[in-house]
C-alpha positions as a Python dict, from the first residue, in 0.01 Angstrom:
ca = {
    (1, 'M'): (0, 0, 0),
    (2, 'Q'): (-328, -110, 148),
    (3, 'S'): (-456, -251, -186),
    (4, 'V'): (-133, -445, -233),
    (5, 'T'): (-177, -595, 110),
    (6, 'R'): (-531, -694, 27),
    (7, 'R'): (-423, -853, -300),
    (8, 'T'): (-146, -1039, -121),
    (9, 'V'): (-384, -1165, 145),
    (10, 'L'): (-640, -1268, -116),
    (11, 'A'): (-378, -1452, -320),
    (12, 'A'): (-246, -1628, -12),
    (13, 'S'): (-597, -1728, 91),
    (14, 'M'): (-674, -1871, -254),
    (15, 'A'): (-347, -2061, -258),
    (16, 'A'): (-418, -2206, 84),
    (17, 'F'): (-769, -2307, -27),
    (18, 'A'): (-629, -2473, -339),
    (19, 'L'): (-379, -2671, -134),
    (20, 'S'): (-643, -2785, 112),
    (21, 'A'): (-884, -2881, -165),
    (22, 'A'): (-628, -3050, -385),
    (23, 'P'): (-633, -3393, -213),
    (24, 'H'): (-1010, -3406, -253),
    (25, 'A'): (-1014, -3263, -604),
    (26, 'F'): (-754, -3503, -736),
    (27, 'A'): (-823, -3809, -519),
    (28, 'A'): (-903, -4104, -742),
    (29, 'E'): (-1267, -4206, -729),
    (30, 'P'): (-1322, -4543, -563),
    (31, 'I'): (-1430, -4839, -771),
    (32, 'K'): (-1757, -4954, -618),
    (33, 'I'): (-1834, -5325, -604),
    (34, 'G'): (-2196, -5418, -527),
    (35, 'L'): (-2328, -5716, -333),
    (36, 'V'): (-2695, -5818, -332),
    (37, 'T'): (-2758, -6106, -93),
    (38, 'A'): (-2958, -6223, 207),
    (39, 'L'): (-2839, -6013, 499),
    (40, 'S'): (-3135, -6100, 722),
    (41, 'G'): (-3343, -6409, 795),
    (42, 'Q'): (-3242, -6775, 806),
    (43, 'S'): (-2962, -6733, 550),
    (44, 'A'): (-2805, -6419, 697),
    (45, 'L'): (-2501, -6618, 809),
    (46, 'A'): (-2423, -6703, 448),
    (47, 'G'): (-2467, -6340, 343),
    (48, 'E'): (-2219, -6241, 612),
    (49, 'A'): (-1975, -6507, 488),
    (50, 'L'): (-1989, -6358, 138),
    (51, 'T'): (-1932, -6013, 284),
    (52, 'R'): (-1628, -6130, 479),
    (53, 'G'): (-1470, -6310, 186),
    (54, 'M'): (-1510, -6005, -36),
    (55, 'T'): (-1390, -5770, 238),
    (56, 'I'): (-1067, -5963, 301),
    (57, 'A'): (-993, -5965, -74),
    (58, 'I'): (-1074, -5595, -112),
    (59, 'E'): (-852, -5496, 181),
    (60, 'E'): (-569, -5706, 36),
    (61, 'I'): (-606, -5542, -307),
    (62, 'N'): (-630, -5192, -160),
    (63, 'A'): (-322, -5252, 57),
    (64, 'K'): (-128, -5321, -265),
    (65, 'G'): (-234, -4985, -409),
    (66, 'G'): (-577, -5058, -549),
    (67, 'L'): (-650, -5075, -922),
    (68, 'L'): (-618, -4854, -1228),
    (69, 'G'): (-347, -4629, -1095),
    (70, 'G'): (-443, -4613, -730),
    (71, 'R'): (-824, -4633, -720),
    (72, 'K'): (-942, -4817, -410),
    (73, 'L'): (-1219, -5074, -409),
    (74, 'E'): (-1530, -5006, -201),
    (75, 'L'): (-1796, -5264, -112),
    (76, 'V'): (-2162, -5154, -118),
    (77, 'R'): (-2422, -5406, 6),
    (78, 'R'): (-2798, -5444, -15),
    (79, 'D'): (-3032, -5704, 142),
    (80, 'D'): (-3252, -5901, -99),
    (81, 'E'): (-3429, -6098, 179),
    (82, 'G'): (-3426, -6399, -55),
    (83, 'N'): (-3691, -6228, -272),
    (84, 'P'): (-3639, -6185, -651),
    (85, 'A'): (-3837, -5860, -671),
    (86, 'K'): (-3643, -5708, -381),
    (87, 'G'): (-3321, -5835, -531),
    (88, 'V'): (-3390, -5659, -861),
    (89, 'T'): (-3482, -5338, -676),
    (90, 'A'): (-3158, -5358, -478),
    (91, 'A'): (-2957, -5427, -793),
    (92, 'R'): (-3112, -5128, -969),
    (93, 'E'): (-3013, -4903, -682),
    (94, 'L'): (-2656, -5028, -686),
    (95, 'I'): (-2627, -4994, -1064),
    (96, 'Y'): (-2801, -4660, -1117),
    (97, 'K'): (-2740, -4475, -789),
    (98, 'E'): (-2414, -4622, -659),
    (99, 'K'): (-2269, -4677, -1009),
    (100, 'V'): (-2107, -5010, -917),
    (101, 'A'): (-1854, -5144, -1166),
    (102, 'V'): (-1937, -5508, -1092),
    (103, 'L'): (-2234, -5662, -912),
    (104, 'F'): (-2201, -5975, -698),
    (105, 'G'): (-2518, -6184, -664),
    (106, 'G'): (-2605, -6374, -353),
    (107, 'L'): (-2756, -6698, -236),
    (108, 'D'): (-3080, -6773, -413),
    (109, 'T'): (-3099, -6889, -774),
    (110, 'P'): (-3438, -6721, -843),
    (111, 'V'): (-3294, -6388, -723),
    (112, 'S'): (-2975, -6426, -927),
    (113, 'V'): (-3161, -6531, -1243),
    (114, 'A'): (-3377, -6218, -1216),
    (115, 'I'): (-3077, -5992, -1154),
    (116, 'V'): (-2874, -6139, -1441),
    (117, 'Q'): (-3148, -6050, -1689),
    (118, 'M'): (-3102, -5687, -1586),
    (119, 'T'): (-2721, -5687, -1568),
    (120, 'N'): (-2700, -5833, -1918),
    (121, 'Q'): (-2932, -5560, -2042),
    (122, 'E'): (-2738, -5286, -1864),
    (123, 'K'): (-2397, -5430, -1957),
    (124, 'V'): (-2281, -5460, -1595),
    (125, 'P'): (-2060, -5761, -1515),
    (126, 'F'): (-2214, -6000, -1263),
    (127, 'M'): (-2017, -6236, -1039),
    (128, 'G'): (-2198, -6523, -867),
    (129, 'P'): (-2028, -6649, -548),
    (130, 'W'): (-2308, -6879, -427),
    (131, 'A'): (-2630, -6945, -624),
    (132, 'A'): (-2575, -7261, -829),
    (133, 'G'): (-2860, -7257, -1080),
    (134, 'T'): (-2728, -7356, -1422),
    (135, 'P'): (-2928, -7079, -1604),
    (136, 'I'): (-2743, -6804, -1414),
    (137, 'T'): (-2439, -6829, -1639),
    (138, 'K'): (-2599, -7033, -1920),
    (139, 'N'): (-2871, -6773, -1965),
    (140, 'G'): (-2901, -6763, -2343),
    (141, 'A'): (-2786, -6401, -2374),
    (142, 'K'): (-2605, -6320, -2698),
    (143, 'V'): (-2359, -6110, -2498),
    (144, 'N'): (-2333, -6263, -2151),
    (145, 'Y'): (-2208, -6058, -1855),
    (146, 'A'): (-2265, -6327, -1590),
    (147, 'F'): (-1964, -6510, -1442),
    (148, 'R'): (-1941, -6740, -1142),
    (149, 'V'): (-1705, -6888, -882),
    (150, 'S'): (-1938, -7139, -722),
    (151, 'A'): (-2103, -7474, -765),
    (152, 'V'): (-2308, -7535, -1080),
    (153, 'D'): (-2625, -7744, -1061),
    (154, 'E'): (-2570, -7962, -1366),
    (155, 'I'): (-2223, -8055, -1237),
    (156, 'V'): (-2334, -8095, -874),
    (157, 'D'): (-2617, -8323, -987),
    (158, 'K'): (-2371, -8563, -1150),
    (159, 'A'): (-2157, -8548, -835),
    (160, 'M'): (-2458, -8622, -612),
    (161, 'L'): (-2535, -8937, -810),
    (162, 'S'): (-2175, -9052, -816),
    (163, 'Y'): (-2130, -8987, -443),
    (164, 'S'): (-2455, -9163, -349),
    (165, 'Q'): (-2364, -9472, -550),
    (166, 'K'): (-2015, -9486, -405),
    (167, 'T'): (-2112, -9413, -44),
    (168, 'F'): (-2463, -9559, -8),
    (169, 'K'): (-2489, -9799, -305),
    (170, 'A'): (-2787, -9597, -428),
    (171, 'A'): (-2985, -9771, -701),
    (172, 'K'): (-3323, -9600, -680),
    (173, 'P'): (-3291, -9241, -554),
    (174, 'G'): (-3590, -9023, -482),
    (175, 'L'): (-3588, -8649, -546),
    (176, 'I'): (-3719, -8399, -290),
    (177, 'L'): (-3683, -8049, -435),
    (178, 'V'): (-3784, -7693, -351),
    (179, 'N'): (-4053, -7571, -589),
    (180, 'N'): (-3873, -7284, -759),
    (181, 'A'): (-3620, -7216, -1036),
    (182, 'W'): (-3340, -7375, -834),
    (183, 'G'): (-3541, -7693, -785),
    (184, 'E'): (-3627, -7703, -1155),
    (185, 'S'): (-3263, -7657, -1253),
    (186, 'N'): (-3163, -7954, -1037),
    (187, 'E'): (-3455, -8170, -1146),
    (188, 'Q'): (-3337, -8141, -1506),
    (189, 'G'): (-2976, -8203, -1407),
    (190, 'I'): (-3043, -8505, -1184),
    (191, 'V'): (-3281, -8671, -1431),
    (192, 'A'): (-3020, -8624, -1704),
    (193, 'A'): (-2743, -8764, -1481),
    (194, 'L'): (-2956, -9068, -1400),
    (195, 'A'): (-3052, -9121, -1765),
    (196, 'A'): (-2684, -9118, -1863),
    (197, 'K'): (-2642, -9423, -1638),
    (198, 'G'): (-2960, -9594, -1754),
    (199, 'M'): (-3147, -9503, -1433),
    (200, 'K'): (-3471, -9329, -1341),
    (201, 'P'): (-3573, -9164, -1012),
    (202, 'A'): (-3804, -9354, -780),
    (203, 'G'): (-4010, -9039, -771),
    (204, 'I'): (-3991, -8660, -785),
    (205, 'E'): (-4154, -8457, -511),
    (206, 'K'): (-4166, -8080, -459),
    (207, 'F'): (-4215, -7864, -152),
    (208, 'E'): (-4268, -7494, -96),
    (209, 'A'): (-4005, -7283, 77),
    (210, 'N'): (-4242, -7216, 369),
    (211, 'D'): (-4373, -7573, 415),
    (212, 'V'): (-4356, -7702, 773),
    (213, 'D'): (-4454, -8061, 695),
    (214, 'V'): (-4315, -8267, 408),
    (215, 'V'): (-4441, -8605, 534),
    (216, 'P'): (-4691, -8659, 247),
    (217, 'Q'): (-4423, -8614, -20),
    (218, 'L'): (-4172, -8830, 168),
    (219, 'T'): (-4436, -9100, 225),
    (220, 'R'): (-4487, -9125, -152),
    (221, 'L'): (-4113, -9155, -211),
    (222, 'K'): (-4084, -9426, 54),
    (223, 'A'): (-4374, -9619, -102),
    (224, 'A'): (-4201, -9592, -441),
    (225, 'G'): (-3897, -9769, -296),
    (226, 'A'): (-3651, -9480, -278),
    (227, 'D'): (-3327, -9604, -119),
    (228, 'T'): (-3163, -9258, -106),
    (229, 'L'): (-3295, -8902, -112),
    (230, 'F'): (-3149, -8628, -327),
    (231, 'M'): (-3244, -8304, -153),
    (232, 'V'): (-3237, -7950, -291),
    (233, 'G'): (-3348, -7662, -71),
    (234, 'N'): (-3206, -7385, 142),
    (235, 'V'): (-3174, -7388, 520),
    (236, 'G'): (-3535, -7366, 637),
    (237, 'P'): (-3706, -7607, 397),
    (238, 'S'): (-3419, -7858, 414),
    (239, 'A'): (-3456, -7859, 792),
    (240, 'Q'): (-3826, -7938, 751),
    (241, 'V'): (-3739, -8238, 535),
    (242, 'V'): (-3514, -8375, 810),
    (243, 'K'): (-3776, -8318, 1079),
    (244, 'S'): (-4043, -8483, 862),
    (245, 'L'): (-3817, -8786, 820),
    (246, 'D'): (-3785, -8797, 1201),
    (247, 'R'): (-4162, -8792, 1243),
    (248, 'M'): (-4194, -9080, 997),
    (249, 'G'): (-3910, -9277, 1156),
    (250, 'W'): (-3764, -9325, 809),
    (251, 'K'): (-3387, -9362, 824),
    (252, 'V'): (-3276, -9310, 466),
    (253, 'P'): (-2948, -9158, 342),
    (254, 'V'): (-2985, -8794, 240),
    (255, 'V'): (-2745, -8653, -20),
    (256, 'S'): (-2797, -8282, -57),
    (257, 'H'): (-2699, -7984, -259),
    (258, 'W'): (-2529, -7724, -40),
    (259, 'G'): (-2841, -7540, 76),
    (260, 'P'): (-2816, -7664, 439),
    (261, 'A'): (-2475, -7495, 477),
    (262, 'G'): (-2620, -7146, 444),
    (263, 'G'): (-2739, -7078, 799),
    (264, 'R'): (-2892, -7223, 1116),
    (265, 'F'): (-2949, -7574, 980),
    (266, 'T'): (-2846, -7771, 1290),
    (267, 'E'): (-3063, -7554, 1513),
    (268, 'L'): (-3366, -7587, 1285),
    (269, 'A'): (-3328, -7950, 1179),
    (270, 'G'): (-3243, -8106, 1514),
    (271, 'P'): (-3008, -8394, 1600),
    (272, 'N'): (-3040, -8575, 1267),
    (273, 'A'): (-2896, -8278, 1079),
    (274, 'K'): (-2567, -8464, 1107),
    (275, 'N'): (-2694, -8740, 879),
    (276, 'V'): (-2720, -8511, 576),
    (277, 'H'): (-2420, -8521, 343),
    (278, 'F'): (-2388, -8212, 124),
    (279, 'V'): (-2154, -8069, -136),
    (280, 'Q'): (-1906, -7788, -71),
    (281, 'T'): (-1642, -7608, -275),
    (282, 'Y'): (-1397, -7553, 11),
    (283, 'S'): (-1308, -7638, 369),
    (284, 'F'): (-1074, -7451, 602),
    (285, 'F'): (-1013, -7772, 798),
    (286, 'G'): (-693, -7963, 738),
    (287, 'K'): (-365, -7840, 593),
    (288, 'Q'): (-403, -7516, 402),
    (289, 'S'): (-216, -7370, 107),
    (290, 'P'): (-16, -7049, 160),
    (291, 'V'): (-319, -6857, 33),
    (292, 'G'): (-541, -7041, 281),
    (293, 'D'): (-306, -6960, 569),
    (294, 'K'): (-302, -6593, 463),
    (295, 'V'): (-682, -6572, 445),
    (296, 'V'): (-732, -6742, 782),
    (297, 'K'): (-484, -6502, 942),
    (298, 'A'): (-660, -6201, 789),
    (299, 'L'): (-1003, -6323, 900),
    (300, 'K'): (-884, -6369, 1259),
    (301, 'A'): (-732, -6020, 1261),
    (302, 'K'): (-1042, -5857, 1110),
    (303, 'Y'): (-1324, -6038, 1293),
    (304, 'P'): (-1296, -6093, 1672),
    (305, 'D'): (-1552, -6376, 1666),
    (306, 'I'): (-1317, -6589, 1452),
    (307, 'K'): (-1087, -6769, 1694),
    (308, 'D'): (-1021, -7077, 1483),
    (309, 'V'): (-1123, -7231, 1151),
    (310, 'D'): (-1432, -7367, 1328),
    (311, 'D'): (-1569, -7014, 1323),
    (312, 'I'): (-1525, -6955, 949),
    (313, 'T'): (-1869, -7065, 838),
    (314, 'P'): (-2010, -7126, 590),
    (315, 'A'): (-1665, -7175, 441),
    (316, 'V'): (-1791, -7180, 82),
    (317, 'G'): (-1929, -6828, 116),
    (318, 'V'): (-1596, -6690, 233),
    (319, 'A'): (-1388, -6889, -17),
    (320, 'N'): (-1604, -6834, -326),
    (321, 'A'): (-1640, -6462, -252),
    (322, 'Y'): (-1267, -6419, -187),
    (323, 'D'): (-1164, -6588, -512),
    (324, 'G'): (-1447, -6421, -703),
    (325, 'M'): (-1335, -6077, -587),
    (326, 'Q'): (-973, -6146, -675),
    (327, 'L'): (-1072, -6260, -1025),
    (328, 'V'): (-1292, -5952, -1067),
    (329, 'A'): (-993, -5735, -974),
    (330, 'Q'): (-783, -5911, -1236),
    (331, 'A'): (-1053, -5857, -1498),
    (332, 'I'): (-1069, -5485, -1419),
    (333, 'A'): (-691, -5460, -1435),
    (334, 'K'): (-685, -5644, -1769),
    (335, 'A'): (-960, -5411, -1896),
    (336, 'G'): (-771, -5099, -1791),
    (337, 'S'): (-1105, -4939, -1704),
    (338, 'T'): (-1439, -5004, -1534),
    (339, 'N'): (-1632, -5003, -1861),
    (340, 'G'): (-1868, -5299, -1844),
    (341, 'D'): (-1787, -5446, -2182),
    (342, 'A'): (-1414, -5401, -2130),
    (343, 'V'): (-1433, -5578, -1792),
    (344, 'R'): (-1632, -5862, -1950),
    (345, 'E'): (-1353, -5904, -2204),
    (346, 'G'): (-1102, -5873, -1918),
    (347, 'F'): (-1231, -6196, -1765),
    (348, 'Y'): (-1127, -6382, -2081),
    (349, 'K'): (-774, -6237, -2055),
    (350, 'I'): (-701, -6378, -1708),
    (351, 'D'): (-415, -6624, -1753),
    (352, 'R'): (-339, -6761, -1408),
    (353, 'Y'): (-439, -6684, -1050),
    (354, 'E'): (-324, -6881, -746),
    (355, 'G'): (-644, -6868, -547),
    (356, 'L'): (-786, -7004, -227),
    (357, 'I'): (-994, -7285, -376),
    (358, 'K'): (-743, -7372, -649),
    (359, 'T'): (-500, -7230, -901),
    (360, 'Y'): (-711, -7093, -1185),
    (361, 'V'): (-565, -7125, -1535),
    (362, 'K'): (-763, -6936, -1798),
    (363, 'P'): (-1078, -6981, -1587),
    (364, 'F'): (-1312, -6801, -1827),
    (365, 'S'): (-1374, -6802, -2200),
    (366, 'P'): (-1662, -6681, -2420),
    (367, 'Q'): (-1796, -7038, -2403),
    (368, 'E'): (-1732, -7100, -2029),
    (369, 'H'): (-1832, -6854, -1757),
    (370, 'D'): (-1798, -7095, -1461),
    (371, 'A'): (-1455, -7110, -1298),
    (372, 'L'): (-1514, -7426, -1088),
    (373, 'G'): (-1565, -7779, -1218),
    (374, 'E'): (-1652, -8124, -1089),
    (375, 'N'): (-1303, -8181, -949),
    (376, 'D'): (-1336, -7879, -721),
    (377, 'Y'): (-1605, -8018, -488),
    (378, 'V'): (-1575, -8177, -144),
    (379, 'W'): (-1844, -8356, 58),
    (380, 'A'): (-1927, -8246, 410),
    (381, 'Y'): (-2159, -8292, 706),
    (382, 'F'): (-2249, -8108, 1024),
    (383, 'N'): (-2074, -8202, 1348),
    (384, 'N'): (-2263, -7991, 1601),
    (385, 'D'): (-2244, -7647, 1435),
    (386, 'Y'): (-1924, -7720, 1244),
    (387, 'I'): (-1911, -7820, 879),
    (388, 'L'): (-1652, -8096, 843),
    (389, 'P'): (-1535, -8288, 537),
    (390, 'V'): (-1686, -8638, 530),
    (391, 'G'): (-1437, -8876, 689),
    (392, 'M'): (-1286, -8615, 920),
    (393, 'A'): (-1318, -8705, 1288),
    (394, 'S'): (-1542, -8503, 1518),
    (395, 'R'): (-1395, -8196, 1679),
}
């Protein structure tokens, strides 16, 4: 009788253990999505915007049941500090240790270009929600795993010329560019855009990311007769260009790529930050689409510091990351797995997605890995710390 009791107790104990362990044993593994971006320094605000856009999309997808039969998405972030070597190290950790299914790149073109070389080699899909360097997606790889929902230099460069001619009657623009891969990408694009209209730049000047005085370069452009400046640089160096113009007393229109939008530009550049016009892919100001209303509502509910659309900044980071994450989810669903090559093919199978920035119709193909085009840009400026569309009254 005693042995039967023991067997009964043992069986009951094992059954109880099995029941308690079952949810863990059979719980679907999360699908990890990596993000390598600047989470510290002058561009940390932009890194946070990317995080928020992805987070809102992920929570929306998970609330609908996740992907692939109930697997939830999980965001894993690493700080690249704007440094290509650190970005590659961070990407390696996310790919090899965290086993991310898709890797989002961050702000800086040199970092993204370095990471894409590795993701192509390792067959891990890459989604770019910010860095605009043309070679990120047009990287020459025979099998290309890099996709993007963001601005693209060669398209922005044409838009900069068109906008400067329309707004400032530019006839002899001067180029002031950061001395790195992003600057080189835009130099090629702007020179080509000018040549297509039978024009040449007044001059081309470069500056280092840590320069605190750009007066010599600007003096040469002024002497060459530049009537407008095309500026390419992230927050810190772009601010130094504006302050150098102040020291010179040179009031010249500045048409910029979107680098100034990535952080504390108004604080660093001073009162004339408002005179810089720069490209954006989205604005939360004005009447929103149903998707826009939904995203704004979710942001306010999730982040206590967001009281109004004024506080959603930089808007492009949130918008690009949100749409990028939604398109990634569609690619994984189309693939039916997290296999890198299958997900890459899944991007080509996306038919239609009503997104935040626009309605995407077959946004990707083997020949086109950029989802946004020249008709998807808006021009903006700083009003105090707020980024407003050009022409919108001060708030």
